[in-house]
Backbone as a printed PyTorch tensor [residue, N CA C, xyz], in Angstrom:
tensor([[[-26.6230,  -2.9380,  -4.2880],
         [-26.2180,  -3.8620,  -2.8340],
         [-27.2100,  -4.5070,  -2.1220]],

        [[-28.3300,  -4.2690,  -2.3730],
         [-29.3440,  -4.6160,  -1.6640],
         [-29.5660,  -6.2490,  -1.7880]],

        [[-29.5060,  -6.6990,  -3.0060],
         [-29.7010,  -8.2210,  -3.0670],
         [-28.4210,  -8.9420,  -2.6900]],

        [[-27.1660,  -8.4570,  -2.4280],
         [-25.9900,  -9.0700,  -2.0550],
         [-26.1360,  -8.8260,  -0.4790]],

        [[-26.7260,  -7.8380,   0.2030],
         [-26.8520,  -7.6590,   1.6740],
         [-27.6320,  -8.6530,   1.9730]],

        [[-29.0860,  -8.9050,   1.3900],
         [-30.1910,  -9.7350,   1.6260],
         [-29.5580, -11.2890,   1.6140]],

        [[-28.8500, -11.5190,   0.5530],
         [-28.4640, -12.9030,   0.6350],
         [-27.5240, -13.2230,   1.8720]],

        [[-26.8020, -12.3790,   2.1220],
         [-25.5210, -12.2210,   3.4310],
         [-26.7460, -12.5050,   4.4270]],

        [[-27.7630, -11.8790,   4.6040],
         [-28.3840, -11.7980,   5.8640],
         [-28.9470, -12.9920,   5.8680]],

        [[-29.4260, -13.9810,   4.5980],
         [-30.1480, -15.2620,   4.5710],
         [-29.0380, -16.3250,   5.1830]],

        [[-27.3900, -15.9860,   4.5910],
         [-26.4730, -16.8740,   4.9610],
         [-26.0230, -16.7420,   6.5450]],

        [[-26.3300, -15.8130,   7.1890],
         [-25.7370, -15.5890,   8.3020],
         [-27.0630, -16.0150,   9.5310]],

        [[-28.2940, -15.9870,   9.1020],
         [-29.5220, -16.5680,   9.8720],
         [-29.4370, -18.2110,   9.5710]],

        [[-28.8850, -18.7630,   8.5990],
         [-28.8870, -20.1050,   8.5380],
         [-27.6820, -20.5650,   9.1070]],

        [[-26.4390, -19.8570,   9.4140],
         [-25.5420, -20.4600,  10.0840],
         [-25.5780, -20.2050,  11.5710]],

        [[-26.6880, -19.4730,  11.7510],
         [-26.9160, -19.7570,  13.3150],
         [-28.3510, -20.0190,  13.6600]],

        [[-28.7700, -20.6260,  12.7120],
         [-29.9840, -21.6150,  12.6220],
         [-31.2390, -21.1180,  13.2190]],

        [[-31.0880, -19.6460,  12.7340],
         [-32.1590, -18.8720,  13.1240],
         [-33.6470, -18.9690,  12.1200]],

        [[-34.8070, -18.8060,  12.8150],
         [-36.0970, -19.0960,  12.3430],
         [-36.3090, -18.2970,  11.1350]],

        [[-37.1660, -18.9660,   9.9670],
         [-37.0110, -18.2650,   8.7670],
         [-37.7000, -16.8650,   8.9870]],

        [[-38.9890, -16.5810,   9.9400],
         [-39.4880, -15.6110,  10.4280],
         [-38.1980, -14.4290,  10.8270]],

        [[-37.3620, -14.7020,  11.5150],
         [-36.4190, -14.0190,  11.6970],
         [-35.6520, -13.4000,  10.4310]],

        [[-35.2680, -14.0680,   9.7410],
         [-34.7680, -13.8750,   8.3130],
         [-35.2800, -12.8420,   7.8520]],

        [[-36.9760, -12.8820,   7.2990],
         [-37.8670, -12.2330,   6.8280],
         [-37.9700, -10.7060,   7.4640]],

        [[-37.9550, -11.0930,   8.6940],
         [-38.0360, -10.0440,   9.8940],
         [-36.7640,  -8.9160,   9.4730]],

        [[-35.7520,  -9.5560,   9.4790],
         [-34.4910,  -8.4930,   9.0940],
         [-34.4450,  -8.2450,   7.8580]],

        [[-34.8680,  -8.6220,   6.8150],
         [-34.8080,  -7.7770,   5.5380],
         [-35.5990,  -6.8370,   5.6170]],

        [[-36.8950,  -7.1100,   5.8990],
         [-37.9870,  -6.2040,   6.3170],
         [-37.4710,  -5.1380,   7.1730]],

        [[-36.7410,  -5.2110,   7.9580],
         [-36.2170,  -4.1710,   8.7360],
         [-35.4550,  -3.3430,   7.7390]],

        [[-34.6880,  -4.1830,   7.0980],
         [-33.3200,  -3.4210,   6.2650],
         [-33.9250,  -2.4540,   5.0800]],

        [[-35.3590,  -3.4110,   4.7420],
         [-35.9040,  -2.4550,   3.5590],
         [-36.7720,  -1.1820,   4.1780]],

        [[-37.1890,  -1.1720,   5.6330],
         [-37.6670,  -0.0300,   6.0340],
         [-36.8920,   1.1210,   6.3100]],

        [[-35.4390,   0.8950,   6.3410],
         [-34.2370,   1.8850,   6.6870],
         [-34.2730,   2.4100,   5.4130]],

        [[-34.5130,   1.8240,   4.2470],
         [-34.3080,   2.5470,   2.7020],
         [-33.2000,   2.9150,   2.5050]],

        [[-31.7070,   2.3450,   2.7410],
         [-30.5100,   2.5440,   2.2270],
         [-30.6650,   2.5280,   0.9450]],

        [[-29.7730,   3.5370,   0.1340],
         [-29.6370,   3.4110,  -1.0690],
         [-28.2820,   3.4420,  -1.5700]],

        [[-28.0130,   3.6860,  -2.7030],
         [-26.5080,   2.9010,  -3.4380],
         [-25.4330,   3.8900,  -2.6550]],

        [[-25.4800,   5.1240,  -2.1310],
         [-24.6360,   5.8960,  -1.5380],
         [-24.2960,   5.4480,  -0.2550]],

        [[-24.5770,   4.5550,   0.1800],
         [-23.9740,   4.0080,   1.4210],
         [-22.7780,   3.1710,   1.0200]],

        [[-21.7340,   2.9300,   1.6630],
         [-20.7550,   2.3110,   1.6110],
         [-20.8680,   0.7440,   2.1420]],

        [[-19.9560,  -0.0020,   1.6310],
         [-20.3510,  -1.4740,   1.9790],
         [-20.2340,  -1.9140,   3.6110]],

        [[-19.6060,  -1.0520,   4.3400],
         [-19.1590,  -1.1950,   5.7920],
         [-20.8650,  -0.5110,   6.4630]],

        [[-21.1780,   0.4030,   5.7300],
         [-22.8340,   0.8390,   6.3720],
         [-23.7470,   0.0290,   6.0530]],

        [[-23.8150,  -0.6680,   5.0390],
         [-24.6120,  -1.6570,   4.6590],
         [-24.9010,  -2.9440,   5.5980]],

        [[-23.3330,  -3.2290,   5.8610],
         [-23.0030,  -4.4110,   6.6390],
         [-23.6070,  -4.2800,   7.9550]],

        [[-23.1690,  -3.2090,   8.5150],
         [-23.6540,  -2.8070,   9.8340],
         [-25.5360,  -2.6860,   9.6030]],

        [[-26.0280,  -2.2420,   9.2010],
         [-27.1870,  -2.0270,   9.1980],
         [-27.7700,  -3.5720,   8.9900]],

        [[-27.1810,  -4.3830,   8.1130],
         [-27.7740,  -5.8100,   8.1240],
         [-27.5980,  -6.4100,   9.3950]],

        [[-26.2880,  -5.9940,  10.1330],
         [-26.0700,  -6.8410,  11.3880],
         [-27.2280,  -6.3180,  12.5490]],

        [[-27.4360,  -5.0550,  12.4530],
         [-28.4180,  -4.3450,  13.3810],
         [-29.6720,  -5.0450,  13.0910]],

        [[-29.9790,  -5.1880,  11.8990],
         [-31.3430,  -5.8910,  11.7280],
         [-31.5370,  -6.9590,  11.9940]],

        [[-30.4700,  -7.9720,  11.8920],
         [-30.3520,  -9.4050,  12.5120],
         [-30.5200,  -9.2650,  13.8870]],

        [[-29.6870,  -8.6170,  14.5280],
         [-29.9780,  -8.4520,  16.3150],
         [-31.3790,  -8.2350,  16.6320]],

        [[-32.0170,  -7.0560,  15.8230],
         [-33.3700,  -6.7270,  16.4700],
         [-34.5520,  -7.5370,  16.0000]],

        [[-34.2540,  -8.4310,  14.7440],
         [-35.3070,  -9.4310,  14.4840],
         [-34.9260, -10.6230,  15.2160]],

        [[-33.6810, -11.0750,  15.6090],
         [-33.6000, -12.0680,  16.5970],
         [-34.0680, -12.0250,  17.8390]],

        [[-33.6980, -10.8520,  18.1420],
         [-34.2970, -10.4250,  19.7600],
         [-35.9380, -10.4240,  19.7510]],

        [[-36.3510, -10.2320,  18.4440],
         [-37.9150, -10.3400,  18.8460],
         [-38.5650, -11.4470,  18.6370]],

        [[-37.8720, -12.6240,  17.5780],
         [-38.5720, -13.5720,  17.2700],
         [-38.0570, -14.7620,  18.0940]],

        [[-36.6670, -15.1060,  18.4190],
         [-36.1530, -16.0620,  18.8370],
         [-35.9230, -16.2100,  20.3040]],

        [[-35.9180, -17.1470,  20.9440],
         [-35.5160, -17.2050,  22.4400],
         [-34.2180, -16.9910,  22.6680]],

        [[-34.0500, -16.5330,  23.9500],
         [-32.8060, -15.5390,  23.9350],
         [-31.4010, -16.3510,  24.1750]],

        [[-31.6640, -17.8270,  24.1730],
         [-30.3680, -18.5050,  23.8440],
         [-30.0660, -18.9790,  22.3700]],

        [[-31.1880, -18.5820,  21.6150],
         [-31.0130, -18.5210,  20.0720],
         [-30.5570, -17.1420,  19.2750]],

        [[-30.2460, -16.3370,  20.3410],
         [-29.9900, -14.7580,  19.7880],
         [-28.2290, -14.8410,  19.4630]],

        [[-27.9660, -14.6440,  18.3850],
         [-26.4880, -14.7720,  18.3240],
         [-25.6580, -13.6280,  18.9950]],

        [[-24.4940, -13.9140,  19.6000],
         [-23.9080, -13.1530,  20.4010],
         [-23.2730, -12.0030,  19.5420]],

        [[-23.2600, -10.8070,  20.1030],
         [-22.3830,  -9.7270,  19.1870],
         [-20.8530, -10.1400,  18.8560]],

        [[-20.2850, -10.9610,  19.8160],
         [-19.0890, -11.3270,  19.3410],
         [-18.8350, -11.8760,  18.0020]],

        [[-19.7420, -13.1740,  17.9400],
         [-19.8450, -13.9100,  16.9190],
         [-20.2340, -13.2490,  15.6450]],

        [[-21.1440, -12.3360,  15.7390],
         [-21.4710, -11.2380,  14.6820],
         [-20.3710, -10.5820,  14.0940]],

        [[-19.5890, -10.3480,  15.1090],
         [-18.3390,  -9.8080,  14.9250],
         [-17.4400, -10.4650,  13.8490]],

        [[-16.9030, -11.3800,  14.4600],
         [-16.4280, -12.4430,  13.8350],
         [-16.8380, -12.9460,  12.0240]],

        [[-18.1050, -12.6920,  12.1260],
         [-18.7170, -13.0940,  10.7920],
         [-18.4470, -11.9820,   9.8570]],

        [[-18.1820, -10.7910,  10.4340],
         [-18.2800,  -9.6330,   9.5350],
         [-16.7380,  -9.5270,   9.3230]],

        [[-16.0690, -10.4470,   9.6280],
         [-14.6560, -10.1800,   9.6490],
         [-13.8500,  -9.0520,   9.9520]],

        [[-14.3400,  -8.9320,  11.3540],
         [-14.0780,  -8.0310,  12.3360],
         [-14.2530,  -6.3620,  11.3790]],

        [[-14.8610,  -6.1250,  10.7620],
         [-15.0720,  -4.9590,  10.0290],
         [-15.8900,  -4.1310,  10.8130]],

        [[-16.9820,  -4.7770,  12.0370],
         [-17.7270,  -3.9980,  12.7620],
         [-17.1890,  -4.8870,  14.3070]],

        [[-16.7550,  -3.7940,  15.1610],
         [-16.4680,  -4.2550,  16.2610],
         [-17.9430,  -3.9750,  17.3800]],

        [[-17.5810,  -4.6870,  18.3440],
         [-18.7800,  -4.5820,  19.4470],
         [-18.8010,  -3.4510,  19.7420]],

        [[-17.8130,  -2.5210,  20.0670],
         [-18.2800,  -0.9310,  20.3990],
         [-18.8790,  -0.2320,  19.3130]],

        [[-18.6370,  -0.5900,  18.3020],
         [-19.5970,   0.1340,  17.0630],
         [-20.9790,  -0.5780,  17.1390]],

        [[-21.5100,  -1.8510,  17.5500],
         [-22.8340,  -2.2770,  17.4280],
         [-23.1450,  -1.6680,  18.7090]],

        [[-22.6250,  -1.6240,  19.5710],
         [-23.4460,  -1.2380,  20.9040],
         [-23.7840,   0.4370,  20.8180]]])
């Protein structure tokens, strides 16, 4: 799952025009969590979204940080804002 999730992170970061260091940081944060194959697709995606949010808050200007609502739409509504918060 890691490869698929990393490709998804890259696609999401490109969609929001985030800096490449933000993309790398998000993947690095995901690796630090050390998820394994026992996690469901939902859990992998939720961790990936959280990593993107944290990396963008750290590396991007506030106006470039993707809004939670948009990230929820990209996940095809599998992750609601209430879960992310």
